[in-house]
C-alpha positions as YAML, in Angstrom:
chain: A
units: angstrom
residues:
- id: 1
  name: UNK
  ca: [55.07, 107.45, 185.73]
- id: 2
  name: UNK
  ca: [58.56, 107.96, 184.24]
- id: 3
  name: UNK
  ca: [57.41, 110.94, 182.18]
- id: 4
  name: UNK
  ca: [55.78, 112.56, 185.19]
- id: 5
  name: UNK
  ca: [58.89, 112.01, 187.33]
- id: 6
  name: UNK
  ca: [61.09, 113.51, 184.63]
- id: 7
  name: UNK
  ca: [58.84, 116.59, 184.40]
- id: 8
  name: UNK
  ca: [58.91, 117.06, 188.17]
- id: 9
  name: UNK
  ca: [62.69, 116.70, 188.20]
- id: 10
  name: UNK
  ca: [63.17, 119.10, 185.29]
- id: 11
  name: UNK
  ca: [60.51, 121.73, 186.06]
- id: 12
  name: UNK
  ca: [59.84, 121.24, 189.78]
- id: 13
  name: UNK
  ca: [56.14, 120.62, 189.24]
- id: 14
  name: UNK
  ca: [53.72, 118.49, 187.30]
- id: 15
  name: UNK
  ca: [51.59, 120.21, 184.71]
- id: 16
  name: UNK
  ca: [51.98, 122.01, 181.42]
- id: 17
  name: UNK
  ca: [55.59, 122.91, 180.82]
- id: 18
  name: UNK
  ca: [56.37, 126.63, 181.06]
- id: 19
  name: UNK
  ca: [58.53, 126.67, 177.92]
- id: 20
  name: UNK
  ca: [58.67, 124.80, 174.63]
- id: 21
  name: UNK
  ca: [60.24, 121.42, 175.29]
- id: 22
  name: UNK
  ca: [61.04, 118.71, 172.76]
- id: 23
  name: UNK
  ca: [60.70, 115.06, 173.65]
- id: 24
  name: UNK
  ca: [62.63, 112.92, 171.16]
- id: 25
  name: UNK
  ca: [62.23, 109.15, 171.03]
- id: 26
  name: UNK
  ca: [62.42, 106.16, 168.76]
- id: 27
  name: UNK
  ca: [59.31, 104.74, 167.12]
- id: 28
  name: UNK
  ca: [58.69, 102.07, 169.74]
- id: 29
  name: UNK
  ca: [55.14, 101.11, 170.63]
- id: 30
  name: UNK
  ca: [55.36, 102.78, 174.02]
- id: 31
  name: UNK
  ca: [56.16, 106.18, 172.49]
- id: 32
  name: UNK
  ca: [53.72, 105.98, 169.57]
- id: 33
  name: UNK
  ca: [50.70, 104.71, 171.47]
- id: 34
  name: UNK
  ca: [47.60, 106.86, 171.50]
- id: 35
  name: UNK
  ca: [47.60, 107.10, 175.30]
- id: 36
  name: UNK
  ca: [51.24, 108.19, 175.50]
- id: 37
  name: UNK
  ca: [51.00, 110.77, 172.70]
- id: 38
  name: UNK
  ca: [47.87, 112.17, 174.35]
- id: 39
  name: UNK
  ca: [49.71, 112.39, 177.68]
- id: 40
  name: UNK
  ca: [52.69, 114.12, 176.05]
- id: 41
  name: UNK
  ca: [50.40, 116.72, 174.46]
- id: 42
  name: UNK
  ca: [48.55, 117.28, 177.74]
- id: 43
  name: UNK
  ca: [51.81, 118.51, 179.27]
- id: 44
  name: UNK
  ca: [52.49, 120.84, 176.34]
- id: 45
  name: UNK
  ca: [55.45, 118.84, 175.09]
- id: 46
  name: UNK
  ca: [56.37, 118.60, 171.43]
- id: 47
  name: UNK
  ca: [57.03, 115.02, 170.37]
- id: 48
  name: UNK
  ca: [59.63, 114.16, 167.73]
- id: 49
  name: UNK
  ca: [60.55, 110.72, 166.44]
- id: 50
  name: UNK
  ca: [63.90, 109.64, 165.05]
- id: 51
  name: UNK
  ca: [64.03, 108.08, 161.60]
- id: 52
  name: UNK
  ca: [63.24, 104.36, 161.80]
- id: 53
  name: UNK
  ca: [66.35, 102.15, 161.96]
- id: 54
  name: UNK
  ca: [68.63, 105.16, 162.66]
- id: 55
  name: UNK
  ca: [69.46, 104.90, 166.39]
- id: 56
  name: UNK
  ca: [72.47, 107.18, 165.88]
- id: 57
  name: UNK
  ca: [69.97, 110.07, 165.75]
- id: 58
  name: UNK
  ca: [69.39, 109.41, 169.44]
- id: 59
  name: UNK
  ca: [73.02, 108.57, 170.14]
- id: 60
  name: UNK
  ca: [73.37, 109.87, 173.70]
- id: 61
  name: UNK
  ca: [70.34, 107.95, 174.92]
- id: 62
  name: UNK
  ca: [71.44, 104.82, 173.09]
- id: 63
  name: UNK
  ca: [74.85, 105.11, 174.77]
- id: 64
  name: UNK
  ca: [73.31, 105.44, 178.24]
- id: 65
  name: UNK
  ca: [71.20, 102.33, 177.62]
- id: 66
  name: UNK
  ca: [74.24, 100.39, 176.40]
- id: 67
  name: UNK
  ca: [76.25, 101.45, 179.46]
- id: 68
  name: UNK
  ca: [73.36, 100.53, 181.77]
- id: 69
  name: UNK
  ca: [73.23, 97.06, 180.25]
- id: 70
  name: UNK
  ca: [77.00, 96.53, 180.33]
- id: 71
  name: UNK
  ca: [77.69, 97.92, 183.80]
- id: 72
  name: UNK
  ca: [74.52, 96.94, 185.62]
- id: 73
  name: UNK
  ca: [71.91, 94.69, 184.02]
- id: 74
  name: UNK
  ca: [74.27, 92.04, 182.63]
- id: 75
  name: UNK
  ca: [76.17, 91.84, 185.93]
- id: 76
  name: UNK
  ca: [73.18, 90.95, 188.12]
- id: 77
  name: UNK
  ca: [70.73, 88.13, 188.42]
- id: 78
  name: UNK
  ca: [67.53, 89.82, 189.53]
- id: 79
  name: UNK
  ca: [65.34, 87.92, 191.96]
- id: 80
  name: UNK
  ca: [62.22, 89.99, 191.32]
- id: 81
  name: UNK
  ca: [61.01, 93.14, 189.63]
- id: 82
  name: UNK
  ca: [61.38, 95.02, 192.92]
- id: 83
  name: UNK
  ca: [64.98, 93.83, 193.20]
- id: 84
  name: UNK
  ca: [65.70, 94.90, 189.60]
- id: 85
  name: UNK
  ca: [64.17, 98.33, 190.17]
- id: 86
  name: UNK
  ca: [66.29, 98.85, 193.28]
- id: 87
  name: UNK
  ca: [69.56, 97.77, 191.65]
- id: 88
  name: UNK
  ca: [68.93, 99.74, 188.46]
- id: 89
  name: UNK
  ca: [67.77, 102.77, 190.44]
- id: 90
  name: UNK
  ca: [70.95, 102.65, 192.53]
- id: 91
  name: UNK
  ca: [73.05, 102.42, 189.36]
- id: 92
  name: UNK
  ca: [71.24, 105.40, 187.79]
- id: 93
  name: UNK
  ca: [71.94, 107.41, 190.95]
- id: 94
  name: UNK
  ca: [75.62, 106.45, 190.74]
- id: 95
  name: UNK
  ca: [75.73, 107.27, 187.01]
- id: 96
  name: UNK
  ca: [74.20, 110.73, 187.49]
- id: 97
  name: UNK
  ca: [75.67, 111.76, 190.84]
- id: 98
  name: UNK
  ca: [79.08, 110.09, 191.22]
- id: 99
  name: UNK
  ca: [80.44, 108.86, 187.89]
- id: 100
  name: UNK
  ca: [82.46, 111.49, 185.98]
- id: 101
  name: UNK
  ca: [81.90, 111.62, 182.22]
- id: 102
  name: UNK
  ca: [84.52, 112.51, 179.62]
- id: 103
  name: UNK
  ca: [81.91, 114.20, 177.44]
- id: 104
  name: UNK
  ca: [81.09, 116.50, 180.39]
- id: 105
  name: UNK
  ca: [84.74, 117.44, 181.06]
- id: 106
  name: UNK
  ca: [84.89, 114.88, 183.87]
- id: 107
  name: UNK
  ca: [81.84, 116.28, 185.67]
- id: 108
  name: UNK
  ca: [78.88, 114.18, 186.73]
- id: 109
  name: UNK
  ca: [75.61, 114.72, 184.83]
- id: 110
  name: UNK
  ca: [74.07, 116.29, 187.94]
- id: 111
  name: UNK
  ca: [76.98, 118.73, 188.31]
- id: 112
  name: UNK
  ca: [76.90, 119.58, 184.60]
- id: 113
  name: UNK
  ca: [73.16, 120.24, 184.73]
- id: 114
  name: UNK
  ca: [73.54, 122.36, 187.89]
- id: 115
  name: UNK
  ca: [76.19, 124.41, 186.09]
- id: 116
  name: UNK
  ca: [73.69, 125.25, 183.34]
- id: 117
  name: UNK
  ca: [71.29, 126.62, 185.94]
- id: 118
  name: UNK
  ca: [73.84, 129.06, 187.36]
- id: 119
  name: UNK
  ca: [75.31, 130.13, 184.01]
...
């Protein structure tokens, strides 16, 4: 479901991607499973794995996960999975739409992405 939502957000539709697109991940079971790799191929995505035990190769993603844990997950006691999904979803919205990022010249990720579409 997350892959499909990401494709809809990125390309506006669900189906084979209109351009070559690289999906980089670690070597976790989720990303290396037969079902997932089949799904990735069905959308025309190219899958690339980082070197085992080298998370710095996926540094930006690792940083987002660390920030999510520090600023959201570790600050809440979740009552249920639904509660966790709501709180984490709200935080992701804040992170992408309201929180300025130094690496993006103090723009939000949404604003920085929108700027690439008009450039």
